[in-house]
LOGU-66373 format. One record per atom (N, C-alpha, C): residue in three letters; x negated, y negated, z. Coordinates in pm, whole numbers, plus 50000, padded with zeros to 5 digits. Layout:
<atoms>
alaXYZ...
</atoms>
This chain:
<atoms>
unk481435094150240unk482635081650141unk482595096850034unk483445095949904unk484255099449765unk483115089049664unk482285094149597unk482275085649499unk482185095349344unk482535104749362unk482795119349270unk484445119349234unk484755125749127unk485805123849110unk486015144049153unk487415144349172unk486995162649176unk487405167149099unk486785181849091unk487445191349026unk488645197349031unk488945195148918unk491145201048948unk491495210148873unk489995222548799unk490015232348726unk490515244748828unk490335237848980unk490475249449043unk492055252349168unk493225241249046unk494655243749035unk494915249148963unk494915255948966unk495885267448841unk497075279448931unk496555279849037unk497225287849082unk499135290049082unk499495295849137unk501295296249034unk502025282549140unk501055281549292unk501335281449397unk501475266349302unk500905259049245unk500505239949248unk501525241149092unk501775248949073unk502865248248887unk503525235548929unk504525237649064unk505745227349039unk505475212649032unk503455211849099unk502965198549116unk503125193548984unk502045205648886unk501755201248755unk502895197548643unk503955206548657unk504995202148583unk505665185848626unk505925179648761unk505505162448811unk504975159848710unk503585161348791unk503055153148669unk502625152248538unk503155166848483unk503485163348348unk504305151848252unk505255155148342unk506745144648328unk506375132648353unk505275129148445unk505025117848470unk504405109848356unk503215116448303unk502565116448229unk503115112048090unk503985116048039unk505035119247958unk506035102747932unk506055102748073unk507275087548101unk506585078848022unk504715073748104unk503975066648065unk503585064047948unk503815073347829unk503875066247702unk505035061947604unk506165058547705unk507325050947634unk507075038647616unk507935037347574unk507935019547601unk507775011847752unk507495002247761unk507574994547868unk508844996347982unk510064990247888unk511144988547879unk511925004647955unk511225017147869unk511745024747952unk511055034548021unk509395031948074unk509505032648132unk510375024648321unk510525014148299unk511305012748450unk512155019548444unk513345015848370unk514385027648402unk514155037748449unk513295048848371unk513115062648431unk512185061948582unk512135049648592unk511595046748784unk512285044948840unk513385036548802unk514885032848868unk515245050148855unk515585057448769unk516045073648790unk515685076748845unk514175076248855unk513555087448997unk514425080249099unk514195066749108unk514745062449245unk516375068249288unk516935064449190unk518595069549233unk518135086649258unk517865094949204unk517775107549213unk516895107249386unk516225104049417unk515575104649532unk516825098349641unk517105094449603unk518505087849679unk520135100249739unk519645105149641unk520635115149688unk520655124449704unk518925130749654unk518225138649715unk517605142849886unk517225133449901unk516695130350028unk517575118550128unk518425131450205unk518785120150333unk517985116150417unk517075124750410unk516195120650556unk515335106850528unk514905103350447unk514615089250331unk515265081550377unk516765085150346unk517755073650328unk518785068650443unk517965079350567unk517985075050691unk517705063450738unk515725066650696unk515095064250780unk515105049050703unk515685043550560unk515335030950500unk516905024250551unk517795032250581unk519385029750650unk518715020350755unk518325025250850unk517915020651021unk516675011151014unk515055006950917unk515044999550895unk515864984150839unk515784987950712unk517154979050679unk518004971950732unk518414976750881unk519984978550991unk518974965751087unk517384967651109unk516324966551218unk515804955251216unk515804949851045unk515024941550986unk516084933250948unk516624931550849unk517874924250785unk519184923150849unk519094926550970unk520624924751023unk521004913951001unk520954900550971unk521874893250878unk522314895750773unk522124905550749unk522864911950582unk524434918350692unk525384917050524unk526484922350570unk526054940050512unk527404949150555unk526844966250580unk526814962350404unk527234957250338unk527734959250196unk525814953950130unk525674939650173unk524504936450137unk523024950750200unk523584951350288unk522274961750342unk522224976250271unk523794981750228unk523464991550102unk523164992550014unk523214981249923unk523064973249816unk521684974449824unk520824964249907unk519704963749943unk519014983449948unk519394994250018unk518505007750040unk518955005849913unk519735009349787unk519795012049708unk518205005749605unk518564993449632unk517354984549572unk516184994149627unk515694990749719unk514395002149782unk514075010749677unk515145020949682unk515205034049624unk514905032349461unk515275023649388unk514805019449283unk513305015049233unk513085008349324unk512224998249339unk510685013549410unk511205022449489unk509835032049488unk510325041449391unk511505044549331unk510365050749194unk510295050649071unk510375032249040unk509265026148998unk508185030349041unk507745026749191unk506795031349195unk505585036249195unk506625052649168unk506135063949149unk505975064048985unk506545057748897unk505655055148793unk504785046848745unk504775033348864unk503345025148891unk502155036348852unk502565041348998unk501455049249025unk500575061248893unk501695065848840unk501305072248700unk500415067748626unk500615051648629unk500135043448513unk498915039448596unk498745032148674unk496875032048740unk496275045148720unk497195054748709unk496095072548746unk495195074548557unk496735069548476unk496185067948365unk496455063948207unk497055055848293unk496965040048168unk496025033548127unk495585035347991unk495115023847910unk494535015647997unk492955003148011unk493794995148096unk494554985347995unk493274981047859unk494214974347798unk495504975147709unk496434982747820unk498014983747855unk499104980747979unk497614972748057unk497804964348131unk497434951448186unk496114955348124unk495594932448135unk496864925248175unk497144924348026unk498014912647991unk499074908148088unk499494922348157unk500474923448215unk500774915248355unk499024912848418unk498774904248528unk497944891548533unk498724889148696unk497914873748706unk497564874148869unk496304867048901unk495284869849013unk495134854549028unk495964851149134unk494994845249257unk494754840049337unk493174834749393unk493234830949531unk491054843549452unk491354843549393unk490264851449405unk488324842849423unk488374830949389unk487744820849453unk487044824749598unk487694828449730unk488094829349876unk487334842149834unk487504852849777unk486144860449780unk484944858449759unk484834854049603unk483924851449542unk482684838549719unk483304830249779unk483004821449827unk482634832649981unk483554837649987unk482864847750101unk481284859350072unk481614862749986unk480574863849918unk479304860249890unk479664847949823unk478144837349815unk477284835949957unk478804839150097unk477654832350249unk477314851350266unk476984859150137unk475974877050195unk477524883150305unk478674879750313unk479634882450422unk480744895250296unk480434903650375unk481604913150345unk483034911250347unk483984919550289unk485714912050272unk485914923150308unk487314926950392unk488184931650449unk489804924450350unk489664932050318unk490924933050232unk492074934850242unk492894927650341unk494644934550428unk495494935350305unk495654947150297unk496724948250181unk497784957450277unk498994963750186unk500204967150268unk501014976850226unk501624988450231unk502324993850126unk503374992850062unk503424982749982unk504454981649907unk503904988049768unk504824988149689unk505304997549566unk504545000449477unk504204991149465unk502864990849377unk501534991749411unk501314997549535unk499675002549592unk498405003149483unk498895015149413unk497745021049314unk497905009949224unk498965004749174unk498854997649015unk497984979849118unk498334977149200unk498064964149253unk496684964849236unk495924976549248unk495214977649339unk493884975449215unk494264983449096unk493304992649018unk493654974548880unk494794967148934unk494184961848858unk493934940348908unk493144943349058unk492384939649076unk490794942849072unk490484952949071unk489394959949060unk488714955548991unk489084952048800unk487824947448688unk487854936248787unk488264928948820unk487504916248891unk486674916048998unk487434924249112unk486744919849213unk487084934749242unk485404944149192unk485734962749255unk485294957649387unk486324972949465unk486334971549651unk486594986649657unk485924993249744unk486395004749839unk487635000349872unk488045017849869unk489375018049932unk489245028150031unk490345027950128unk490275035150272unk491765048750183unk491525054950258unk492965065150214unk493475070850330unk493695075050317unk494525092250419unk494715105350310unk494385115950322unk494265128650285unk495975127950266unk496135137650119unk497655141250141unk497385155050212unk498875158550216unk499205175750274unk499245182250198unk499395179750009unk498865188049936unk497915187749848unk496725202049849unk495585200349851unk495695191949684unk495725197149585unk496255198149463unk496295178149441unk497745171649554unk498035158049472unk496535154949600unk496045153649701unk495125151049717unk494395147249596unk493245156049547unk492855157749456unk493365152449342unk494365147449281unk494755139249170unk494955122449239unk494805119349347unk494815107049371unk493235103549395unk492665112849431unk491315108549462unk490135105149327unk491175115249233unk490495113449103unk491035101249047unk492155098149041unk492885082949007unk492525075049018unk492255071349168unk491695063249194unk489825060449177unk489165069249189unk488015066249105unk487455061749007unk488615065148878unk488735059448764unk488185047848779unk488745042448868unk488935023548862unk488115016548969unk487935022749073unk487095016549208unk485325024449261unk484335014149301unk483235027449261unk483025040349405unk483945038749477unk484845044149585unk485155042749697unk485845057549779unk487025058749908unk486375059849975unk486985064250052unk486135065350243unk487845071650260unk487925082250354unk488625087050435unk488835071250560unk489905071850564unk490795062750692unk489875065250793unk489385078950858unk489165078251008unk487505073350971unk486765072850878unk485555072150861unk484925057450860unk485195049150969unk485275038651070unk483375033251034unk483015042951068unk480975040351010unk480675036950889unk481355037050798unk480935034550673unk481915026650637unk483155027450690unk483585013350662unk482675003250736unk482184997650828unk481104986750882unk479654989250778unk479784998950757unk478074999450707unk478544990650561unk479874993150461unk479574983950359unk479954971850413unk480544964850440unk481064953650528unk479534947850556unk479344953750625unk477374944650687unk476724945450511unk476774950450434unk476024951850306unk476674939350205unk477814940350240unk478584925950180unk479574931350084unk479874944050116unk480864945450030unk482874947450060unk482994947949967unk484554944649955unk485224960250032unk486004955950120unk486764971550172unk488394969550163unk489084975650146unk490884974950139unk491184988850268unk491694980350330unk492524985250432unk494004983750410unk494954994150395unk496444986450476unk496874988650622unk496924979450692unk497064978950865unk498154982450876unk498934984150782unk501284981950843unk501505000950866unk501435010850866unk501225019750904unk500895024051086unk502445030951125unk502185039351255unk500945043251262unk499905046351339unk499155056251407unk499015060751523unk500075055651591unk500395065151720unk499815049651831unk500055052851924unk500175047652054unk498855046052131unk497905053152092unk496805053852143unk495755047152099unk496185045851928unk494625032351899unk495615021651813unk497055014951926unk497295007051859unk497924995051991unk498544981251935unk498854978052027unk500064970351972unk500684957552068unk502144958352019unk502514942152005unk503344944551850unk503354931251793unk504424931851763unk505134918551701unk506474916951631unk506354921451497unk507484926551427unk507614935251288unk508304927951225unk509004918951205unk510714914051176unk511474914151317unk510364909951392unk511014907851484unk510934920451547unk510784931551553unk510764943551660unk509444943251686unk509294955251767unk508464953351848unk507474968351782unk506304963651737unk505524978551636unk504314980951652unk504034991151732unk502484998051675unk502094995951614unk501284984851631unk500244978851507unk498534978151571unk497574987351451unk496724993851505unk495304978651488unk494704977651591unk493844964851615unk492394963751536unk492574979051406unk490974977251321unk490534971951297unk491404960451223unk491734946851194unk490574935951226unk491184935951373unk490584925151399unk488614931251486unk488774941451547unk488084948451563unk486464949251446unk487114956051276unk486024955151235unk485174940151189unk485744930751162unk485854917051179unk485054911451286unk485104913951405unk484394914051489unk482754915951493unk482734929851450unk482154933551482unk480954935851336unk481154934251185unk480414929851113unk480394916551066unk481354906451130unk481744893351053unk482044891850910unk482234904050910unk482954894850753unk484354892550760unk484594889450652unk485614878550619unk487764885150587unk487914878650617unk489574888750641unk490424880550591unk490934886650474unk491524879150339unk492884891250315unk493914888350303unk495184891650298unk495444889750080unk495934906650105unk496024907349912unk497524912249896unk498094907749817unk499514912149773unk499894913049662unk500624921149611unk501234926249482unk502384931049483unk503454917249401unk504354920349315unk504784923349190unk505824927749137unk506034934249014unk507354918249005unk506754911748838unk507974894548921unk508534897048709unk508844887448691unk508934883348584unk509904894248496unk511414892748538unk511914909748564unk511394924048510unk510204924348546unk509334935648597unk509174935048445unk508434922848421unk507184928848291unk505874924248363unk505874916448400unk503914916148485unk504374917948647unk502864915648700unk502734919948798unk502024905448920unk502444898449002unk501404885949088unk500924894749168unk499024890549173unk498424894549281unk497704881249306unk497664882049460unk497794868149499unk496194877349718unk495804864249693unk494164872149721unk494464858649839unk494824858349996unk495314846650087unk494284844850216unk494344832450245unk493714829350345unk494104830550471unk495644837050518unk496484833650544unk496314838650722unk494704851150717unk494404855950835unk492724848450862unk492804840150851unk491754829250929unk491304831751026unk492534831851147unk492324830951260unk491354842151299unk491784856251250unk490824869851280unk489884874351237unk488734873051358unk489364877251521unk489514867151613unk490224865151676unk490534854851831unk489804859051934unk489324874051962unk489034874452058unk490134883652159unk491704882652108unk492524882852144unk493794894852063unk493714907752051unk493844920351998unk496084914151975unk496054916052078unk498014911752032unk497844896151916unk497624890452008unk497074879351904unk497104879251795unk496114888951723unk495084887151579unk496894900251560unk497304911051604unk498224920951552unk499524911951532unk499854898751571unk501024889851575unk500684884751439unk499254880251397unk499234875651326unk499454875751227unk498684891251217unk498824901251085unk500464905851091unk500714911251160unk502244917951145unk503044901151023unk503064890451132unk503384880651051unk503274870650886unk501954876350854unk501424875150734unk501894883350624unk502154903150660unk502404908850585unk503944906350588unk504844902950667unk506514900150677unk506644892250549unk505534880950566unk505744868050491unk506114873350324unk504834882050300unk504754882950189unk506004898650129unk506034901550236unk507654914550209unk508784910950134unk508764896450236unk510074891750210unk510324879950079unk509044879549993unk509274880449846unk510174887149734unk510044899949809unk510614907149727unk510614914049810unk511764921649877unk512084930749986unk512234941449977unk512794942749840unk512624961349848unk511564961949711unk510954956549732unk509374966749646unk508604965749809unk508924970849903unk507914976449988unk508194990150055unk507645001350104unk507835014850142unk508825015050310unk509395007450244unk510715014050395unk511425024350375unk511015031150328unk511195050150367unk510085051850458unk509145047350503unk508275052550621unk508655048550818unk508495054450888unk508945054750979unk508325046151069unk508165026251022unk507615019051093unk507195018851260unk508665024951299unk508815019251428unk508825036251516unk507785039251474unk507885054351545unk507455056551687unk505995044951664unk506395045051846unk506725035651932unk507175038452015unk508155029552105unk507245027152199unk507255010952282unk507425016252371unk507465018952516unk507235015652648unk507245026952722unk508735026652776unk510165034752801unk510575032152838unk511705032252749unk511675029152571unk512255028952497unk513015034252433unk513775035452361unk514145052152295unk514405048452219unk513725062552155unk513625066852009unk514395059451896unk514055051951788unk515025043851639unk515555054451559unk514525063951597unk515085073851416unk515365084551508
</atoms>
């Protein structure tokens, strides 16, 4: 488990200068008035739309699969909104790392917190099931003052970015764990702690079962079911959305996953995907559709991407 902030002074080599430049621009953006932060985020998204043909193709494929009921023009509009909201998500991440809490606390409402309190009153750990919404980091740090939790994460391929991510998250969380450190996750849950996991990304066929997600068979990790069965932890869903014309954030803790673990991994994965899908549908463009969610296919199925 990582609980100490990494040193950033060792990343001053020339190869890291472009990253520092980008981070410096973000730090400037988040001192602007709120409306300008949102505008700059959308501008970043529009730029990414123009520059990243690969991500645009992934988004087009995902939207075509999951929102096939929309017309072609509606899908094109939605894709542009996805990039705009993901651009705002980059600014939101910078705010999560560097903004003062006083700049944010009045913008958040939390619903369902007593569900966490009830589980902990029973000396049970809590598995907080998240998803890759664009406000992933910001939603987390807005929850943390009320309900301190440990978060799992996957190392970033760029050493400086990995250090920045860890440094930013450890300003608000008691600790973070690498996604593969299951023993540590189990230990914390057995101690009655809250651990956040996001099981909505494709981790490959060896560690997955197939369950529908927006009507498409998706490789889904059964780790939530296995952790709940092994530790007796309560499984709660955590979602967060930007609301009120981009002025506020709504955080929701819900008991939508109360049937997990059921003893049937596929049934649990189906319930999990349905719960995440329901939250995505509230604000569809505020989800990371730039990820290849359907990369792993059932046997003899063609490659989607």
